[in-house]
N, C-alpha and C positions, 0 to 999 in steps of 0.2 A: 550076684546075690550085692554086690556094692552100686553094680549098673542099675537092678533094680531098678533101687530107690534112688540114685540123680534122675533116672527119667520120673518113676513119679515126685521126687520137685519138681522137676519142669515142667511138666504138665497141670501142679497143684500151681505155684507159679501164673503159666499161661492164665488162666481158669482165672486167679488173685484180680491179677491187670486185665482182663478180661470182664470181669461184674465190676472192680472198679472204675473204670471207665464210665458200663451203661448209667451204672448211677450217681455218679456225677449230668451225664449227658443232662438227661431223666432228670434233676437239681436246677442245674440251668434252664432248660426250657422249662422250669416249672414256676423258677421263679421271676419277678417282674422288677427290673431294674429301671429305677428314676436317675438317671445323671448331668449332671450341669450341662453336661454336650448335646443331650437330647433336642433338636430346635425345637424352640416351640412354641405352638398350636397358633396359625394367626387371629388373628380381631377383626370382629368384622367389623367398619370401618362404623367413627356413632354420625349419624348424619346432625348435618348446622343447621342448624333452625334459622332460619330465614328472618333480618331484623324488622318486624314490619310497620311501614310506617304512617305514624295517627296522622287520618288528617281532620282536618280541622271542626268539630266539634258548631254545631249555633250556640255553645255555652261562652264557647275559646272567640269566635266572632263577633262575637259581641263584648266579650270581656275587650278585644283590642277593639273596639269601634269606640267601646264612652274612655281606650288609655284616647283615645284622638282629641275625642271631645271632652274630654277636660282638658288638654293640651290648650284647644283653641281657645279654650275658656280664660286659658292662666292669660293666654297673649292679649285679648278684650282687655285682664281685669285689671295689667302692666297696664293699656293706652289711655280707659278713662281712669287708672290714675295720672296717672301726667298730664291727661287732662285737664282732671277737679284743682292737683299740684297750682300752674299752671295760672289757672281760676282765678284761688285761693291770693299768693303768690301779692299776682298784683291785683286786685282788690283790695288790697289789703298790703301794697308798693308805700314807702316810707313817703313823706312829704320832705323839699326841698327849702320848710324852710315853715316856718310861723304863719303870714300868711296865705302862701300858695298851700298849705292845707285850708285857711277859712274861705278861701276862694276855688279852690278846689282845681286851678292851675292845671295840675302835670293830670286830670281827668279822661279828654284825648289821647295822650299815651298812653292812659294804661286799656285805651279802649284798641286803642288800632294796636299795639305790639301783642294783647292779648288774641287777637281774629287768629296772626300772623300763625299766633304758636301753640295755638289748640288746637286749629283744622291741622298741622302736619301738611302745613303747603310750603315750600322753601321762598320763602319771600322773606326781601329785607324790613332786619328791626328797627337800625340807626336809629335815636332818636337823641336832638340836644339838650342837654339837662345842668343847670347849675354848678359850679364844681369850686368851690370853696376849701380843700384842703395845698399851700400854698410852695407845701415842703416837692413836690410831685410836676417838672417838669413840661414842658409841652412836648406830647410824640413819650408821655407811657404809661404805660398796660397796666391796669389795675385791675385781677380781678376778684370778684370778692362770692366765693363760692356758697354764704348762707342764700343772699342775692340770689340768685343764680344770674350772676351781673358781668360784661364788662367792658370797665369806659375808658375810653381815649381819651385823653388830656389834651384840650383844645387849649392855644390863646387867651389872653382875656378873664377867669376866671372861667369856662364853660368849658365841656365835657362830652365827648357820645358816648353812649349807653348801647350797648349790645345787650342781646338777652343769648342766654349760651345752657350749656349741656358741661354738667360735672361731673366728678368721680364721685362713685357708687361709695355706701360706707363701709369701712377698711378701707380706701384709696384715695380719700383728697389728703392732700398734701397746704401747707405753704410756706412761703418762705422768695426769697427773689435772686434771681436772676439775666438772663441777655438773650435776646434774640439772638444765635448765630446762623444761620439760614434762613431761607425760604427756598419754601417748591410751587413751579404750578403744578395739577395733574400729581401728586406725589405716590410714588406706589407703595406698598409697604409688606414690612417684613417685623411679622407680630412675632415681640419674643417666646422661648421656648417656656416659662414659666406659664405667659396666659395659654401654649398650646396646652400644657397639657391639663394646665385647670380647668377648661376645657372642657379640652378632649375624657375627664373623669363628672363632667357633664350630662353626657353624653354630644356635646359638639365641637364636629369639624371645621380644626383653621385654619387654612395653607398656610405654608411655610414662606409664600410666596405672592402677593400679587399689585399686576401690574393696574397703574393709576387708571382711572376712566369714571365715570356714573357711578358703577355698582362700586368703588374703591371706599371705605367705609372712611378716609383721610377725606374726600370730596376732592373741591380744587382747589383749593389749595392750603399749602400745610406752611406757618415757622414755628421750626425747631429752638426750646429752651433747654438753653447754656448749660452744662452739669446734672443733665436731668435725660429718662426718657420720657418726656414726655411734649407734644404739640399742643400749638393752638392752629385746632383745622377746621377744612367743612365736611363734613356728613355725609350720605347717605338716602339714611332714617329722621327725617324735618321732622317726624314727632316725637324726637329725645332729647328737643335741644326745647330747655325748660324744667331735665326732669337730673336727677342722679345716680347713674345711667354705666360711667365710663368707667377704664380705670386706670387714669389722673388725669389722660390729659384736658383741654379745652375743647367745646362745639360749639360753631354757631350756624348757623344760614349759610348754604352756600353761597347767596348771595353775601352776604355781612364781612364772611371770608374775604373774599373777594371785594368787598369794598377796605377792610380793613390792612388784608397785606399790598393795595395799593398805596396807602398809610404810611405805613411800619418800615422802619430802614434795620435791614440789621448791623443793631448796637445797640436797640432800641430795650427801653429796662425794662422788666413785669415785674410786675409784685402779684403776690397769690395768696391773698387771705379767709381763713378758716370764721 
């Protein structure tokens, strides 16, 4: 009896274990597991859109041409204003004495200098004029900014007068000093402030420029002590007679060569506004 019960129990246990395994395998087969370890489905790479370079339209071409034309007109306007200023200034030049005004003795001088400066031709504008200010010794240089004129004092109450270009508005100055150095066909190193200022306007200025006809300092330069300024020539004769520089005194190349040969290192310089 006990043996039969034992055999029956073993049979039941075997059947139970068999049925349990089948049930578990069936449930596992039906289950839909999504594990974090499953490999992701590869996504198709997105197509990178190529940047299309826009071709200039007729309207944009017209805008560029209009800007160029506007710039050219501005340049022409500046040249005309410089010429007009020269004409009016010399037309209204002051007389050097009461009787000179009545007799108009300085009329020839006005015509000769005006033709040189207005035409933009590098010619000598020097003229001998009366000089009554005895406090200035012969050999002294006097710059009168409102007149756009430089005077070189001579003996016996006379002076040479030259037409010059002066500092533009905001760059004009006054004071007195000495000529500390002279150079022929000087090289040019513009200050960093000027380079940055012109770069903001879209103008490129090199850090260094060798002396020569294309150099803005022209044929000669006389350096004023204690300042960054010079009395120098120019490569743009049309600018003489205007307020165009960054503080330096510009002269025609013919004039600055003439003055260079007369001025000595140590000569006094007076600049008046």
